[in-house]
N, C-alpha and C positions, 0 to 999 in steps of 0.2 A: 409555493413561494417562488418567485422569479427573482433571480440575482443578476444584476447588471454590473459589468466591469467597464470603467472608462479608462481606455488606454490611449495615450497620445499617438497620433497617426504615424509618426516616424518609428516609434517602438512597435506599433501594431504590424507594420510591414516586416520588421525584423523577426517578430514572433511568428507571424504567418509563414515566413520562409522556413522556419525550423519545426513548427508544429502544425500538423494537418488540421487538427480540430482543437482550437484554443479552449472552447467550452468544456470539452471532455477532459483535456489536460488539467484545467483548473478544478473541475469536480473531483478528479482522481486525487489531486494534491490535497484538497480539502478533506476528502474521505480518509486518506492516509493519516493526516494530522489528527483528525477526530478519533480514529481508531487508536492511534498511538497514545492519546491522552485519555483513553477509556471513556470517551463521549459516545462513541458508536460501537456496537458489537459487529462481528464479522457478518452476521445476517443483515444488519442494518446497512453496512457498507455495500453488500450485494444488492439490496433493494435500492439504495441511493443511486448506484451506478447502473441500475437496470441490467444486472448480469444474471445469467441463467443458473450458475452454480457457485457454491462457495469456493471451489477450486479457482474459478476465474477471479473472484474477489481476492483470494490469497495471492494470485499472480500479480494483480495490480498493486497490492500492498508491498509485496516483495520488490517490485520495480521501484518503489519509493523508499527502499531500505527499511521497511517496517516488517518485522517477522511475526506473522500472526501465530498465536497459540504457543509461543516459545517463552517459557519462564526461566528464571535462573535455575530453578530446580530441574527443569528439563535438560538444560545444558550440563549441569553437574552429573545428572544421571547418565546422559550420553557419554560424557567423558569417562565416568567410572566403567561403563560397559566397554568402551574402546580400550581402556587400559587393561581390562580383564581379558579381552580377546586377543590383544596384541602381546601379552606377556608370554615369554618363552615357557614352553611346557616342561 
């Protein structure tokens, strides 16, 4: 599938000044949104962005404030562990 974005020329100049690769930036944003909404898996994000490893995919997602593989249960477990190890002996 080929996706085309029509950006007004004046905005295009501003965007190009800030982002080196607008296509890549747009694809990463789409991948992050799709992952966050459970449309794509981490492996699918990796493939969509043509990345070599899941670690790279996690880095991209994290840069968009999407925290891969973290559930509320994970956070609660980490908090319980932190409280346990930081409690005075």
